[in-house]
C-alpha distance (Angstrom), angle and dihedral (degrees) to the residues before:
residue distance angle dihedral
M1 . . .
T2 3.81 . .
I3 3.79 119.7 .
T4 3.79 91.2 -108.8
E5 3.90 90.1 54.6
E6 3.74 89.1 48.9
I7 3.77 92.7 50.3
L8 3.73 94.7 48.2
Q9 3.78 91.1 46.1
T10 3.72 90.0 55.2
I11 3.76 92.3 46.5
Q12 3.75 89.3 52.8
Q13 3.81 90.9 57.5
Y14 3.81 95.3 62.2
D15 3.79 133.6 71.1
R16 3.86 95.9 -166.6
I17 3.82 121.5 46.5
I18 3.77 126.0 -176.9
I19 3.83 120.6 -165.8
H20 3.71 125.1 -158.3
R21 3.83 135.8 -178.8
H22 3.80 137.0 -179.2
M23 3.76 131.3 -62.4
R24 3.81 117.9 -92.3
P25 3.72 94.5 24.5
D26 3.73 125.2 -136.2
P27 3.90 123.6 -163.6
D28 3.73 91.9 -88.3
A29 3.86 93.2 51.3
L30 3.83 91.3 51.6
G31 3.89 91.7 35.7
S32 3.80 95.6 56.7
Q33 3.79 95.4 37.3
C34 3.63 100.8 46.1
G35 3.89 94.9 32.3
L36 3.74 88.9 56.4
A37 3.88 90.6 47.6
E38 3.81 89.9 51.4
I39 3.82 92.1 49.3
L40 3.77 94.2 49.8
R41 3.78 93.9 46.8
A42 3.82 89.3 53.7
T43 3.80 95.1 42.6
F44 3.79 96.5 43.0
P45 3.75 107.7 28.2
E46 3.81 91.1 168.9
K47 3.86 89.2 63.7
T48 3.77 127.2 82.5
V49 3.80 113.6 -129.9
Y50 3.86 125.4 -172.3
Q51 3.80 129.0 -172.5
V52 3.83 111.0 -155.8
G53 3.78 143.4 177.1
G54 3.76 145.2 95.4
P55 3.81 129.0 -49.5
V56 3.87 117.1 -42.7
E57 3.74 91.2 -138.2
G58 3.75 105.9 -140.8
L59 3.79 96.5 -23.1
E60 3.82 96.2 97.2
F61 3.76 89.1 126.1
L62 3.69 88.7 69.5
A63 3.78 102.8 47.9
E64 3.75 142.1 -47.8
M65 3.81 130.2 -137.0
D66 3.70 134.2 -103.3
E67 3.84 121.0 -123.5
I68 3.87 111.9 -139.3
A69 3.72 137.8 170.4
D70 3.86 124.6 -109.0
D71 3.81 93.9 -113.3
L72 3.86 91.2 65.9
Y73 3.79 88.6 71.3
E74 3.79 91.1 66.3
G75 3.72 107.1 108.1
A76 3.77 93.2 -2.9
L77 3.68 133.0 134.7
V78 3.78 114.3 -123.1
I79 3.80 124.0 -157.8
V80 3.82 122.9 -174.5
T81 3.86 119.8 -161.7
D82 3.62 134.7 -161.2
T83 3.93 95.8 -0.8
A84 3.70 121.3 122.4
N85 3.80 98.7 -175.0
A86 3.75 128.4 42.7
P87 3.76 95.1 -135.7
R88 3.96 86.7 60.8
I89 3.74 93.1 59.4
S90 3.83 111.1 116.3
D91 3.76 108.9 -125.1
D92 3.86 113.5 20.0
R93 3.79 91.7 -138.2
Y94 3.80 86.9 89.3
N95 3.98 88.1 97.9
L96 3.81 91.1 56.2
G97 3.95 94.5 81.1
D98 3.77 130.9 92.7
K99 3.85 94.1 -111.6
L100 3.83 135.2 7.1
I101 3.75 131.0 -146.2
K102 3.81 125.3 -167.4
I103 3.80 118.8 -154.8
D104 3.70 115.9 179.6
H105 3.82 148.6 134.6
H106 3.94 99.9 -146.7
P107 3.87 122.7 98.8
N108 3.81 106.6 -74.1
D109 3.71 97.6 -119.8
D110 3.70 92.6 143.2
P111 4.00 109.8 38.2
Y112 3.82 98.4 -167.5
G113 3.68 123.9 161.8
D114 3.86 137.6 50.9
L115 3.76 95.0 -92.3
L116 3.80 125.5 26.3
W117 3.79 134.9 -168.3
V118 3.78 109.3 -178.5
N119 3.94 117.9 166.5
T120 3.75 109.1 175.8
K121 3.80 88.3 -178.1
A122 3.78 91.6 67.7
S123 3.80 117.8 95.9
S124 3.78 93.2 -132.5
C125 3.70 143.8 -11.4
S126 3.73 90.9 -101.7
E127 3.79 89.5 60.4
I128 3.89 88.8 56.5
I129 3.78 89.7 50.5
A130 3.85 92.5 48.5
D131 3.81 86.4 51.5
L132 3.79 91.9 50.6
A133 3.83 89.4 51.4
F134 3.82 99.9 45.7
T135 3.98 91.7 39.3
E136 3.78 93.6 53.2
N137 3.86 96.9 33.0
L138 3.74 95.1 -117.9
V139 3.91 119.9 169.3
V140 3.84 111.5 -91.1
T141 3.75 114.1 -161.0
E142 3.83 123.7 -156.9
N143 3.72 87.7 -110.3
A144 3.82 93.1 49.2
A145 3.82 87.2 52.0
R146 3.72 92.6 50.9
L147 3.76 92.3 49.9
L148 3.86 95.2 47.9
Y149 3.81 90.2 43.4
G150 3.80 88.4 53.2
G151 3.71 93.7 49.8
I152 3.78 92.1 51.0
V153 3.59 92.0 47.8
G154 3.91 92.9 49.5
D155 3.73 96.1 48.0
T156 3.88 96.1 45.3
G157 3.74 94.2 47.0
R158 3.82 89.7 -118.0
F159 3.87 88.4 -42.2
L160 3.76 93.5 -54.5
Y161 3.90 99.4 114.1
P162 3.84 123.8 88.0
A163 3.85 93.3 -111.8
T164 3.79 87.9 72.4
T165 3.77 108.1 106.1
S166 3.83 134.6 176.3
H167 3.79 85.8 -100.2
T168 3.86 89.8 54.4
L169 3.75 89.2 56.4
Q170 3.84 92.8 44.9
I171 3.80 91.5 55.4
A172 3.86 90.9 45.8
A173 3.77 90.3 51.2
K174 3.81 88.6 51.1
L175 3.74 90.7 50.3
L176 3.79 92.8 49.0
D177 3.78 88.3 57.7
F178 3.87 89.2 69.7
G179 3.81 88.8 77.4
F180 3.71 105.0 -122.5
D181 3.84 119.8 148.8
A182 3.90 100.6 -91.2
T183 3.80 93.2 173.1
K184 3.85 90.9 57.1
L185 3.73 91.7 43.5
N186 3.91 93.7 49.9
R187 3.84 88.7 47.4
E188 3.85 91.0 53.7
L189 3.73 91.8 47.3
D190 3.79 92.4 50.0
Q191 3.76 100.6 38.6
I192 3.81 117.6 108.6
S193 3.76 131.1 -174.4
L194 3.88 121.5 -107.4
D195 3.86 88.4 -113.1
V196 3.82 90.3 57.5
A197 3.80 91.9 45.0
K198 3.74 89.0 56.1
L199 3.67 93.2 47.2
S200 3.98 87.8 53.2
G201 3.72 85.8 64.2
Y202 3.69 92.2 53.0
L203 3.95 89.1 49.3
Y204 3.77 91.7 53.3
Q205 3.74 93.1 47.2
N206 3.76 96.2 48.5
L207 3.86 100.3 35.8
Q208 3.86 109.0 126.1
I209 3.82 113.9 -145.3
D210 3.93 125.2 -178.0
E211 3.75 128.1 -153.3
N212 3.79 93.2 -89.3
G213 3.84 95.2 51.6
A214 3.77 100.4 -99.1
G215 3.79 110.4 144.6
Y216 3.79 137.9 -178.7
V217 3.81 140.0 171.5
F218 3.89 130.2 -169.7
L219 3.75 118.4 -137.4
D220 3.69 103.2 -170.5
Q221 3.77 128.4 -176.4
A222 3.83 91.8 -99.0
I223 3.93 88.9 58.2
L224 3.73 94.6 43.3
N225 3.82 90.0 50.8
K226 3.69 94.9 45.7
Y227 3.94 91.7 57.3
G228 3.88 93.7 35.2
I229 3.84 93.6 -115.1
K230 3.76 130.9 150.3
D231 3.80 124.5 -153.9
S232 3.73 90.2 -103.0
D233 3.77 93.3 57.4
T234 3.91 89.9 59.3
A235 3.79 96.0 73.3
S236 3.70 93.8 89.2
L237 3.77 90.1 52.9
V238 3.85 95.7 58.3
P239 3.95 96.2 79.8
L240 3.76 93.9 49.1
P241 3.79 98.3 88.9
G242 3.78 89.7 57.1
T243 3.80 92.2 64.6
I244 3.72 87.7 69.4
D245 3.85 111.1 93.6
V246 3.86 95.7 -139.2
V247 3.74 96.2 48.2
L248 3.91 114.5 99.4
A249 3.80 103.9 166.9
W250 3.78 132.7 -3.3
A251 3.78 150.4 174.4
V252 3.83 131.0 -141.2
F253 3.66 109.8 -156.6
V254 3.76 113.6 -154.5
E255 3.81 119.6 -171.5
Q256 3.69 116.2 -139.1
P257 3.86 124.7 -144.5
E258 3.86 87.9 -108.1
G259 3.90 90.8 61.1
Y260 3.82 102.8 -108.0
Y261 3.90 123.4 104.4
R262 3.63 128.8 -113.4
V263 3.84 105.3 -142.9
R264 3.74 119.8 -148.9
L265 3.94 112.5 -165.8
R266 3.77 126.0 -164.8
S267 3.82 131.0 169.4
K268 3.86 140.2 -178.3
G269 3.79 93.1 -154.4
P270 3.80 119.7 -18.9
V271 3.81 110.6 92.3
I272 3.90 108.0 -117.4
N273 3.84 107.5 171.8
E274 3.81 91.9 87.9
L275 3.79 88.8 56.0
A276 3.85 89.3 47.9
K277 3.77 89.8 54.7
R278 3.78 91.1 57.5
Y279 3.71 88.7 58.4
H280 3.73 103.9 49.2
G281 3.78 95.5 -85.7
G282 3.86 144.5 81.4
G283 3.66 141.1 176.5
H284 3.76 138.7 139.3
P285 3.84 125.3 -17.7
L286 3.93 91.1 -102.8
A287 3.83 101.5 24.9
S288 3.84 122.4 44.3
G289 3.72 144.2 142.1
A290 3.89 135.1 -137.6
N291 3.73 144.8 168.8
A292 3.78 131.0 -119.2
K293 3.82 126.1 -170.9
D294 3.71 96.6 -145.7
Q295 3.94 144.7 -11.9
A296 3.82 90.9 -81.7
M297 3.83 90.8 60.4
C298 3.83 88.3 44.1
Q299 3.85 88.0 58.2
D300 3.79 89.8 49.2
I301 3.84 87.2 56.9
Y302 3.61 92.9 48.1
R303 3.87 93.6 49.7
E304 3.86 86.2 54.4
I305 3.83 90.7 51.3
Q306 3.75 87.7 50.6
N307 3.80 91.0 53.2
L308 3.81 90.9 47.9
C309 3.82 93.3 51.2
E310 3.84 93.3 46.1
K311 3.93 90.2 50.4
Y312 3.73 92.8 45.3
K313 3.88 93.9 50.8
K314 3.86 90.6 47.3
I315 3.84 91.6 52.8
K316 3.85 93.1 45.9
S317 3.85 89.7 50.4
I318 3.80 94.1 55.0
């Protein structure tokens, strides 16, 4: 039995299904979670399917969450999408259900759940959900296709990142055939506020870059307040250093109201997810996140990025 057959068989056994994703959702978290929910509602109209979690932080145009009581978890199947580590699951009631399925594309460092489907070769969790739907002939609605396409576009950086494969493009093409307004969706995903645009200028002006292409910038609370920006608004800023030709790997340190720093790590070559794991984080080889208790720890992280870039350039020059 294939993993898709096993997942479908498990889904068929339950009348109530509750789908979770990670905290601070990005388009792929919402796309995979809510795209799967839409597909299951359309395929199994007799079942009750919920999508739950915390705030969607500026991505309301994609989907919003259901609010449900604790007792609905009794005897329910719980599915978690796009979440590598159990502590990152949004809404900790995920463990109140009868059975738990993990569907993800991050390295499987935390193999939680009763049934796992982790495909690290997939561009996104939304691509995995689309594979499930097309392989098992489930009903894909126009809105489900819109959500999954949005998730793929989000996690591939509009098909720019190395995880984009010919299969990714084939899946995206299939989803486009469902007729949703892709132009509008791409515009919504790409659009930023005037305040974020102004902060982009600050980021470019204050980005520090060493001779090996290791870069960093601090966005402390004073700067965020000056531009009227919340942490959730900074996601669109993270790829910007990568547009600079001499930048190889970088960190954007975002101070939180509690005083610690959220660390967003990106790379064009050096593997950074092992670094992220050492600082209470993780993620993909070229896109990860971590946490630092203060600026001194942020500087420790930056020094490690510098070492990674130096070693990477030496290897490439051999």
